C-alpha positions in Angstrom: 0.0 0.0 0.0 1.5 3.4 -1.0 2.5 5.6 1.9 0.3 8.5 0.7 -2.8 6.3 1.1 -1.9 5.4 4.7 -1.3 9.0 5.6 -4.6 10.0 4.1 -6.4 7.2 6.0 -4.6 8.3 9.2 -5.9 11.9 8.9 -9.4 10.8 7.8 -9.6 8.6 10.9 -8.4 11.6 13.0 -11.0 13.9 11.5 -13.8 11.4 12.1 -12.7 10.9 15.7 -12.6 14.6 16.3 -16.2 14.8 15.0 -17.2 12.0 17.4 -15.4 13.8 20.3 -17.1 17.1 19.4 -20.5 15.4 19.3 -19.9 13.6 22.6 -18.9 16.9 24.2 -22.1 18.6 22.9 -24.3 15.8 24.2 -22.6 15.9 27.6 -23.0 19.7 27.7 -26.7 19.4 26.8 -27.1 16.7 29.5 -25.6 18.9 32.1 -27.7 21.8 31.0 -30.9 19.9 31.1 -30.1 18.2 34.5 -28.8 21.3 36.3 -30.5 24.4 34.9 -32.9 25.5 37.5 -34.9 27.9 35.4 -35.0 26.6 31.8 -35.7 22.9 31.7 -36.3 22.1 35.4 -40.1 22.7 35.2 -40.4 20.3 32.2 -38.0 17.8 33.7 -39.6 17.9 37.2 -43.0 17.1 35.7 -41.9 13.8 34.2 -39.3 11.5 35.8 -38.5 10.0 32.4 -37.1 13.3 31.2 -34.9 13.5 34.2 -33.5 10.0 33.5 -33.1 11.0 29.9 -31.0 13.9 30.9 -28.6 11.8 32.9 -28.6 9.2 30.1 -27.7 11.9 27.6 -24.8 13.0 29.9 -23.5 9.4 30.2 -23.6 8.8 26.5 -22.0 12.1 25.8 -19.1 11.4 28.2 -18.7 7.9 26.7 -18.6 9.3 23.1 -16.1 12.0 24.1 -13.8 9.5 25.7 -14.1 7.2 22.7 -13.4 10.0 20.3 -10.4 11.2 22.3 -8.9 7.7 22.4 -9.6 7.3 18.7 -7.7 10.6 18.0 -4.7 9.4 20.0 -4.8 6.0 18.3 -5.0 7.5 14.8 -2.1 9.9 15.4 0.1 7.3 17.0 -1.1 4.5 14.7 -1.8 2.5 17.8 -3.9 -0.6 17.0 -5.0 -1.2 20.6 -6.3 2.3 21.0 -8.2 2.1 17.7 -9.7 -1.3 18.6 -10.7 0.0 22.0 
C-alpha cells in the first residue's frame, strides 16, 4: 500500500474521531444543561421523571462518546492498534 494512502487514512480517521469527540462533548453539555439548569428545563423535567432520567442518560452517552473520540484521535495519530480497537 502506498505511503500516501496510509497518511490519508490516518488523517481521515483523526478527523472522524474529532467529530465523534465534538458530538460527545455537545451531548454531555446538553445533558448537564438539562439536568442542572434550575430555570430553563427544570419545570419540564420535574413534571416527568422519564425526562430527568433521559438527561442523565444523555450525559453518560456524551461522556462515553467524548472518551471514545479522544482515544480514537490518540490512536489515529500514533497508529496504535489497541487504542483504535478500544
